[in-house]
C-alpha positions, 0 to 999 in steps of 0.5 A: 502470868506476866503483867500487861503493859498498861501505859496505854500508848494509843497506837499500840492499844489500837493495834492490839484491838485490830488483832482481836477484831474478827472474834471480839464479840464472840470472845466477849460473850464467852468471857462475860458468861452471857452478861454482855447482852444484859449490860448492853440492854441496860446501857441502851435503856439508860441512853433512851434513844429517840428517833431523829436524835444524833448519838455518838457511840465512842469506842464502838468497836464492831458496832454491836452497841451502836446497832442496838441504839439505832433500832430506835430510829436515832442517827448513830455515829460509831467512833473507834480508834481501831481500824480493824474494829471499824472494818468488821463493824462496817461489814456487820452493820452497813447502815451505821456510820463508822468513823476512825477517831481518837476519844481525846480529840474527837473530829466533831463540832461543838454541841453536835450530839444529843447523847454520847455513850461509851461502853467498856472503852474509857478504860483504854484511853490514854487520858480518860479525863481529856476524853470526858472533856471532849464528850462534854464539848460535842454534846448539845446543852442539855445532852446526856452522857452514859458510860458503861464500864468495868468497876469494883464489886460492892461486896468483899466476897464478890471482889474476891470471886471476881479477882480469882476469875480474872486471875485464874479462870480467864486465861484458860478461857481466852486461850481457847476462845481468842487468837490473841490471849495477850490482849485479854491479859491486858484486859484483866490487868486494866480492869484491876487498875481502873478506879472505882465507881465513886472516883469515876463519878468525880471525874465526870463531875470534874468535866462539867457534867451535872446530875451525875449518878451511877448504879451497879450491874452484876453486883458491881462488876460493871457500873452504869454512869450517867450525867448531863451537860447543863442546859441553857433555858430562855424564859420570857417575863410578860408585862405585869399589867395590860394598862401599863405602858408597853415595855420591852420583853425581858429575856432571862437566861437560866443555867440548869445545874442540879447535882445529884446528892446522896439521899436525894429521892428526886435524883435521876437514876441511869 
């Protein structure tokens, strides 16, 4: 089996996803052996959408994850660089706003969203670090980031089994379930080349996010990452004594910047 080209030119990757858009959701369900539902549920719970919030779902594809988030009453914007995916998504979920967008150059204002999420899409971006910087930019202060992505199984026995599945079994399944097997050769190779949980966490911190943490799903086949954009909180200090001459109220601006450390029992979990 030939190795896929992993140079990730945006136009070529977008065209590849255009070609698999029609049966994308069905093929993913088959390839994940039903785990895609579990991963999507875990991601939705980690985002913890609230009615009235604005949430950006990057690499939203056909909008399956966007629809799950929108059930909370949140306003969800589904962004993807594949016109084919967006076309299918608009047919499936007409109540959701779809936007054709490049994750490295998002067409949104600074601080526009309460939460940003991306599921199984950061791996397909030409420059993931640039995309993380854009996610940071469009988040409101105090906003949250949730990334669900393929990762590195935590135990050697799972790594070996997962590697064998992608190398030998996946091609046979894809041949029967997909009209474009080459796209899923790219999928398998891109997963093998993708960095592990710790490295991605470092990238997220490098983009400016704090309270960064991750947890493994399905023995580390997938990892759920979470971070926050530091908030700016204004506190007011009142005069100490009522009898004292009145003084102007002093405003103190505090940057909340709490970074998760190993072994910290108070550290947030995704």
